[in-house]
C-alpha positions in Angstrom: 13.8 2.6 22.0 10.4 1.5 22.8 8.4 -0.3 20.8 4.8 0.3 21.2 3.7 -2.0 18.3 4.1 -5.9 17.8 6.7 -7.0 15.6 10.2 -7.1 16.0 12.0 -4.0 14.7 16.2 -3.3 15.3 18.2 -0.8 13.6 19.8 -3.5 11.8 16.5 -3.8 9.6 17.1 -0.3 8.4 19.0 0.3 5.1 22.9 0.6 5.2 25.0 1.6 2.3 28.0 0.2 3.6 28.0 -3.1 1.9 26.9 -3.7 -1.7 26.5 -7.0 -2.5 25.6 -8.0 -6.0 22.4 -7.7 -6.8 20.4 -10.6 -8.3 16.5 -11.0 -9.1 14.6 -13.2 -7.6 13.6 -14.7 -10.9 17.5 -15.6 -11.7 18.0 -16.9 -8.4 15.0 -19.1 -8.4 13.7 -19.8 -12.1 11.6 -22.7 -11.0 7.6 -22.3 -10.8 6.8 -21.3 -7.5 3.9 -23.4 -5.7 0.1 -22.5 -6.2 -1.0 -22.7 -2.4 -2.3 -19.3 -2.4 -5.3 -18.0 -0.4 -8.7 -17.3 -1.5 -9.6 -13.8 -1.8 -12.9 -12.3 -1.4 -13.8 -10.6 -4.9 -17.8 -11.0 -4.7 -17.8 -7.1 -4.5 -16.9 -6.7 -8.0 -20.3 -8.7 -9.2 -21.8 -5.3 -10.1 -19.2 -3.5 -11.7 -20.2 -2.1 -14.9 -18.5 -2.5 -18.2 -18.4 -0.1 -21.4 -17.5 -1.5 -24.9 -17.3 0.5 -27.8 -16.2 -0.2 -31.4 -17.2 -2.4 -34.4 -17.7 -6.0 -34.6 -17.4 -6.5 -30.6 -16.4 -10.4 -29.6 -18.9 -11.9 -27.3 -17.6 -11.7 -23.5 -15.9 -14.7 -22.1 -18.1 -16.9 -19.8 -15.2 -19.2 -18.5 -11.4 -19.9 -18.5 -11.8 -22.9 -20.0 -12.9 -21.4 -23.6 -9.0 -20.4 -23.6 -8.2 -23.9 -24.3 -4.5 -25.1 -24.1 -4.0 -22.1 -21.0 -6.6 -23.7 -18.9 -4.2 -25.9 -16.7 -2.1 -23.2 -16.2 -4.8 -20.9 -15.3 -6.1 -23.1 -12.6 -2.5 -23.6 -11.3 -2.5 -20.1 -10.6 -6.3 -20.5 -8.7 -8.2 -18.2 -11.4 -11.8 -19.8 -10.9 -13.8 -17.2 -12.9 -13.0 -14.1 -15.0 -12.8 -10.6 -13.7 -14.7 -7.9 -15.5 -12.1 -6.3 -17.7 -11.0 -10.2 -18.2 -14.2 -11.5 -19.3 -14.3 -8.9 -21.8 -10.7 -8.0 -22.7 -9.5 -11.7 -23.4 -11.9 -12.6 -26.3 -10.9 -9.2 -28.0 -7.1 -10.0 -27.8 -8.1 -13.3 -28.7 -9.9 -12.2 -32.0 -7.0 -10.1 -33.0 -8.2 -7.0 -32.3 -6.5 -3.9 -31.3 -7.9 -2.2 -27.8 -7.6 0.5 -25.2 -8.6 -1.2 -21.8 -9.2 0.6 -18.6 -9.8 -1.1 -15.2 -9.7 0.2 -11.7 -6.9 -1.2 -9.7 -6.6 -5.1 -8.5 -8.8 -6.1 -11.7 -6.7 -8.5 -13.2 -5.3 -6.6 -16.3 -1.8 -8.2 -16.3 -3.9 -11.5 -17.2 -6.0 -9.8 -19.6 -3.2 -9.1 -22.0 -0.8 -12.1 -21.2 -3.4 -15.0 -21.8 -4.0 -13.6 -25.4 -0.6 -13.0 -26.3 0.3 -16.6 -25.2 -2.3 -18.4 -26.4 -2.0 -16.4 -29.7 1.8 -17.4 -30.5 0.6 -21.1 -29.0 -1.7 -21.2 -32.2 0.7 -20.0 -34.6 2.6 -22.4 -37.0 5.8 -21.1 -35.1 6.0 -21.8 -31.3 9.6 -21.1 -31.0 11.1 -17.8 -31.7 13.6 -17.1 -34.5 16.3 -15.9 -32.2 19.7 -16.7 -33.4 22.2 -18.3 -30.7 25.3 -17.9 -29.7 27.3 -14.9 -28.5 26.2 -11.5 -30.6 22.9 -12.9 -31.7 20.1 -10.8 -32.4 17.0 -11.9 -30.8 13.8 -11.6 -32.5 10.7 -11.5 -30.3 7.4 -12.2 -31.3 5.7 -10.3 -28.9 7.1 -7.0 -26.8 5.4 -5.9 -23.8 6.2 -2.4 -22.4 6.1 -1.1 -18.9 7.3 1.8 -17.5 9.5 0.3 -14.4 12.0 -2.4 -13.6 9.7 -3.5 -11.1 6.7 -3.7 -13.3 8.6 -5.5 -16.2 9.8 -8.1 -13.6 6.2 -9.0 -11.9 4.5 -9.3 -15.9 7.5 -11.7 -16.6 6.5 -13.7 -13.6 3.0 -13.6 -14.7 3.8 -14.3 -18.5 6.0 -17.5 -17.1 3.4 -19.0 -15.0 0.6 -18.9 -17.7 3.3 -20.3 -20.5 4.4 -22.9 -17.9 5.3 -26.3 -20.2 4.3 -24.7 -23.3 7.9 -24.7 -24.6 7.7 -20.7 -25.0 10.2 -18.5 -23.9 9.8 -15.2 -21.9 12.5 -13.0 -21.1 12.9 -9.5 -19.4 15.3 -6.9 -19.6 15.3 -3.5 -17.7 18.0 -0.9 -17.1 19.7 -0.1 -13.9 20.8 -4.1 -13.5 24.1 -5.7 -15.3 23.1 -6.1 -19.1 25.5 -9.2 -19.4 23.1 -11.7 -17.7 20.3 -10.0 -19.7 22.0 -10.7 -23.0 22.7 -14.3 -22.1 19.2 -15.1 -21.5 18.2 -13.4 -25.0 20.8 -15.2 -26.7 18.9 -18.5 -25.5 15.9 -17.6 -27.4 12.7 -15.2 -26.6 9.3 -15.6 -27.7 7.9 -12.7 -25.2 9.9 -10.1 -24.6 9.2 -7.8 -21.1 11.2 -4.3 -21.4 11.5 -1.1 -20.2 11.9 1.4 -22.9 15.4 2.9 -22.1 17.0 -1.0 -22.0 15.2 -2.2 -25.1 16.3 1.0 -27.0 20.2 0.6 -25.9 19.6 -3.3 -27.2 18.0 -2.6 -30.4 20.8 0.1 -31.3 23.3 -2.5 -30.2 21.6 -5.3 -32.8 20.8 -7.3 -29.8 17.1 -6.9 -30.4 15.0 -6.6 -33.4 11.5 -6.0 -33.6 10.9 -7.1 -37.1 9.2 -10.2 -36.0 6.8 -8.7 -33.3 3.2 -9.6 -33.8 2.0 -8.7 -30.8 2.3 -5.1 -28.6 1.3 -4.5 -25.1 1.6 -1.4 -23.0 1.0 -1.9 -19.5 0.6 1.5 -17.5 0.0 3.1 -20.7 -0.8 6.1 -19.4 2.2 6.6 -17.9 4.2 5.9 -20.8 2.5 8.3 -22.8 2.6 10.9 -20.0 5.4 11.3 -18.2 8.7 11.1 -20.3 8.1 8.0 -22.0 6.3 9.3 -25.2 9.5 9.9 -27.2 11.0 6.4 -26.4 8.0 4.9 -26.9 7.4 6.6 -30.3 10.9 5.7 -31.5 10.6 1.8 -30.6 7.0 1.6 -32.3 7.2 3.7 -35.0 11.0 4.0 -35.9 12.6 0.8 -35.1 11.2 -1.5 -37.8 8.2 -3.0 -35.6 5.5 -4.0 -38.3 2.9 -0.9 -38.3 -0.4 -1.1 -37.3 -2.7 -3.4 -39.1 0.2 -5.8 -39.2 0.5 -6.3 -35.6 -1.9 -6.6 -32.7 -1.8 -3.7 -30.3 -3.2 -3.7 -26.6 -3.1 -0.9 -24.1 -3.9 -1.1 -20.7 -3.9 1.0 -17.6 -6.3 2.4 -14.9 -6.6 5.7 -16.1 -7.0 7.0 -19.8 -7.9 10.9 -20.1 -9.0 11.8 -23.5 -5.2 13.3 -24.1 -3.7 10.2 -23.4 -6.2 8.4 -25.6 -5.4 10.7 -28.5 -1.8 9.8 -28.3 -2.2 6.2 -27.9 -4.6 6.1 -30.7 -1.7 6.7 -33.2 -0.3 3.1 -32.4 -3.9 1.5 -32.9 -6.2 0.3 -35.6 -9.6 -0.2 -35.9 -9.5 -0.8 -32.0 -12.1 -1.6 -29.3 -12.5 0.7 -26.4 -12.9 -1.3 -22.9 -13.8 0.1 -19.4 -14.4 -2.0 -16.6 -15.3 -0.1 -13.7 -15.0 3.6 -13.2 -12.3 5.0 -15.6 -9.7 7.4 -13.8 -12.3 6.4 -10.7 -11.1 4.9 -7.3 -13.2 1.6 -6.0 -16.1 1.7 -3.7 -14.3 -0.8 -1.5 -12.0 2.1 -0.3 -13.4 4.4 2.3 -11.9 7.6 1.6 -11.0 10.5 4.2 -9.8 13.8 4.1 -8.8 15.5 6.9 -7.5 19.2 6.9 -4.1 19.1 8.6 -1.4 22.2 8.3 2.0 21.3 7.2 3.5 21.9 11.0 0.6 19.4 12.4 1.3 16.5 10.1 3.7 14.8 11.7 1.6 15.0 15.3 -1.6 14.2 13.3 0.3 10.9 11.9 1.4 10.1 14.9 -1.7 9.7 16.7 -3.5 8.2 13.4 -0.9 5.4 13.5 -1.2 5.0 17.4 -5.1 4.5 16.9 -5.0 2.3 14.0 -2.6 -0.1 16.2 -5.0 0.1 19.3 -7.6 -1.0 17.1 -5.4 -3.7 15.3 -3.2 -5.9 16.9 -1.9 -8.1 13.7 0.6 -5.7 12.1 0.8 -8.2 9.2 -3.2 -7.9 8.6 -2.8 -3.7 8.8 0.0 -2.5 6.9 0.4 1.2 6.5 1.5 3.1 3.2 2.4 6.6 3.4 3.0 8.8 0.4 5.2 11.7 0.8 6.3 14.5 -2.2 10.1 13.9 -2.1 12.6 11.2 -1.7 14.4 13.3 1.1 10.7 13.8 2.8 10.7 9.9 2.7 13.9 9.4 4.8 13.0 12.4 7.1 9.7 11.0 7.9 10.8 7.4 8.2 13.5 8.5 10.9 11.2 10.5 12.4 8.6 7.8 12.7 11.5 5.6 14.3 12.3 7.8 16.9 8.6 7.8 17.7 8.5 4.4 18.4 6.8 3.2 15.4 8.8 0.6 13.0 8.8 2.1 9.3 11.2 2.0 6.6 11.1 4.3 3.5 11.7 3.2 -0.4 12.2 5.3 -3.1 14.6 5.5 -6.3 18.0 6.4 -4.7 17.9 3.3 -2.5 20.0 0.6 -3.8 18.6 -2.4 -5.6 19.1 -4.8 -2.5 18.2 -1.7 -0.2 14.6 -1.6 -1.8 14.1 -5.5 -2.2 14.9 -5.9 1.6 12.6 -2.9 2.5 9.6 -4.6 0.6 10.2 -7.8 1.7 10.0 -6.5 5.6 7.1 -4.5 4.6 5.1 -7.1 3.1 6.1 -10.1 6.0 4.7 -7.1 8.8 8.1 -6.8 10.2 7.9 -3.2 9.5 4.2 -2.5 9.0 5.0 1.1 7.8 6.3 1.8 4.7 7.0 5.6 3.2 7.1 5.9 -0.1 7.6 8.5 -2.8 4.7 9.6 -5.3 5.5 7.5 -8.4 5.7 4.5 -6.4 1.9 4.2 -6.7 2.2 2.9 -10.0 2.8 -1.0 -9.7 2.8 -1.9 -5.7 0.5 -4.7 -4.9 1.0 -6.1 -1.3 -2.1 -7.9 -0.5 -2.4 -6.9 3.3 -2.2 -3.0 2.8 -4.9 -1.8 5.1 -4.2 1.8 4.9 -2.9 4.5 2.7 -2.1 7.3 3.9 -1.4 10.7 1.7 1.0 12.6 4.0 1.6 14.8 1.0 -1.0 15.1 -1.5 -0.3 14.7 -5.1 -0.9 17.5 -7.7 -3.4 15.7 -10.2 -6.0 13.3 -9.3 -4.9 10.6 -11.8 -1.9 10.1 -9.0 -4.3 10.0 -6.0 -6.2 7.2 -7.9 -3.3 5.1 -8.3 -2.0 5.9 -4.8 -5.2 4.8 -3.1 -5.3 1.8 -5.4 -2.9 0.0 -3.2 -5.3 -0.8 -0.8 -8.6 -2.2 -1.6 -7.5 -4.6 -4.1 -9.0 -7.9 -5.5 -12.5 -7.4 -3.5 -10.7 -6.5 0.0 -12.0 -3.2 1.6 -9.2 -1.0 2.6 -9.0 2.6 4.2 -7.4 6.1 2.6 -6.7 8.9 4.7 -5.6 12.5 3.2 -3.7 15.3 5.0 -5.6 18.4 2.9 -4.5 21.9 3.4 -4.6 25.3 1.9 -1.5 23.9 -0.7 -4.0 21.5 -2.1 -6.5 23.7 -3.2 -6.3 23.3 -6.8 -6.9 19.3 -6.4 -10.4 20.0 -4.6 -12.8 19.9 -7.3 -11.4 16.8 -8.7 -11.2 15.2 -5.6 -14.3 16.0 -4.4 -16.0 14.5 -7.8 -13.9 11.9 -7.4 -15.5 11.1 -3.8 -18.8 11.5 -5.1 -18.4 8.7 -7.9 -17.2 6.7 -5.3 -20.1 7.3 -2.9 -17.9 8.9 -0.5 -18.6 11.0 2.5 -17.3 14.4 1.8 -16.7 17.2 4.5 -18.7 20.6 3.9 -15.3 22.4 4.4 -13.9 20.2 1.3 -16.8 21.2 -0.8 -16.5 24.9 -0.2 -13.0 24.7 -1.7 -14.5 22.9 -4.5 -17.1 25.1 -5.1 -14.8 28.3 -5.1 -11.6 26.8 -7.0 -10.2 25.6 -10.5 -9.9 22.0 -11.2 -6.3 20.4 -11.0 -6.0 20.7 -15.0 -7.2 24.6 -15.0 -10.8 23.9 -16.0 -14.1 24.5 -14.0 -15.0 20.6 -15.1 -14.0 17.5 -14.3 -11.8 15.5 -16.8 -13.9 12.6 -16.2 -17.4 13.9 -16.6 -19.9 12.5 -19.1 -20.8 8.8 -18.3 -21.3 6.7 -15.3 -17.5 5.3 -15.5 -16.1 8.6 -15.1 -14.8 8.5 -18.5 -15.5 7.4 -21.8 -14.0 6.5 -25.4 -13.0 9.9 -26.8 -14.1 9.0 -30.5 -17.6 9.2 -29.0 -19.8 12.2 -29.6 -22.6 11.4 -27.1 -23.2 8.8 -24.4 -26.2 8.8 -22.4 -25.7 6.8 -19.4 -27.9 3.7 -18.6 -30.0 4.6 -22.1 -28.4 2.5 -24.3 -28.1 5.3 -26.7 -24.7 5.6 -28.8 -23.1 7.9 -31.3 -20.1 7.4 -32.6 -17.4 9.0 -35.4 -16.4 5.5 -36.6 -15.8 5.7 -40.1 -19.6 5.1 -41.5 -19.4 1.9 -39.7 -22.9 0.8 -38.8 -22.6 -1.9 -36.8 -20.6 0.4 -34.0 -21.4 -1.6 -30.9 -22.2 -0.1 -27.1 -22.3 -2.8 -24.2 -23.1 -1.3 -21.1 -23.7 -4.2 -18.7 -22.9 -5.4 -14.8 -20.1 -8.0 -14.6 -21.4 -11.5 -13.8 -20.5 -13.0 -10.5 -16.8 -14.0 -10.1 -13.9 -15.5 -7.8 -10.6 -16.1 -8.1 -7.6 -16.8 -6.0 -4.5 -15.0 -5.4 -1.6 -15.9 -7.7 1.6 -17.3 -7.0 4.5 -15.1 -5.5 6.2 -12.9 -7.5 9.4 -11.5 -6.9 11.7 -9.2 -8.8 12.2 -6.0 -6.6 14.8 -3.9 -8.1 14.7 -0.1 -8.3 12.8 1.4 -11.5 14.0 3.6 -14.0 11.9 5.9 -12.5 10.9 6.0 -8.7 8.5 3.0 -8.3 7.6 -0.2 -6.7 7.2 -4.1 -7.6 4.1 -4.6 -8.9 2.1 -8.2 -8.4 -0.7 -9.6 -9.6 -4.3 -8.5 -10.7 -3.3 -5.0 -11.0 
């Protein structure tokens, strides 16, 4: 097999189902805190990111991580130097005990923005240890619950929470489906302060009387839009409203995501009390650091066009580890088919999707991150959660059906201040997406092909209307409670219940820098079809 690319590749690196070893997540294999020798990232590009904050009695923004107090040493160990915009505004809201709904572009530090207030709050509480019973059959009473839609994202949050709570005595436990339940129950029996969970496994454990939510004081939902929009809403509502969790007002609730369409805000508001809405950057939009290109490619020409694109990219960038390429396709079968075709064409590639075994997924991601296999073919919902620092190029071989999924896909590049490239193959099947795509690209100052603008002018948007779901503010989205918001004018009207002190901020974030986090690892398959997430989401 001819290998025109740098980096070794053999047939043995491809997944095989002939052997299925017992899977043990990395955080169980090596529970010690990883070293903090991490590379400094360029995030000065975020200096002018605008922030919109609406609600009553908004706390002053954070100027330095030193204001967090007890956690400052751990924050420095993680090489966090200055807070990102979402951290600067969300952390004080969280530490003030306020409910919030927070949106920020990909790679902006949302995980730390809710983990730090939770850990700080528990440490300040008189009870710094959980009320979990011990021994076999005991029921755990976590003080904080963090829900996420996938196993990988749950594991990533768990790793981050462990780093921030290092040497504090707090116990952080993760539970998720698709893995043996006995080890997870064993961890719960040792006590738990912060429980990170996927909805399905959590419901199972509550119904088995192994977890009680009666002591929960802090609730966080990560990827909240997906939790409420992709089949999880019944489970989430059951957990929050029907399983003895304290109601809004007696617990603090924080919802985070990169997108918060109006319909999801309405659903999410049921879980909140007198909440503050934050939007850092453009809600439902993409970062200006990503160069977006859209090319008209008929289905019959896609493979040849992709091959030419990859060869051209390789000739311009010889270091495979610094030029990782992520290709999105529509189906699992399509991912396997494209992987086989690329390998036969001399491109070292590997596929990852929900039908892969846990160890296969972990091995595939490790091979991709190391640069040994610099092309990863993935299915759609893998867009939520994957964070590989050196993804230089995202290719939408098959475009998604809605603009939110497109935003999350291309957000796998251009992370933490680095630039990236996103290429989309567009054809007549994708016409319903044209209007939203054009408006998104306009908002990110991208060059738009004339032919795409013509499609946008003559078709409906992907949500069936002739107006974008994100019009109305320079952020591409807004607090749905607002009656009117005039961009840049400072004028703000609201429907908050007769609160004269309803406040609105629209500012540019101050300059900030931070380092990459400790290496994270828990790369099993998700409850849906997703990827592991890493830090600075």
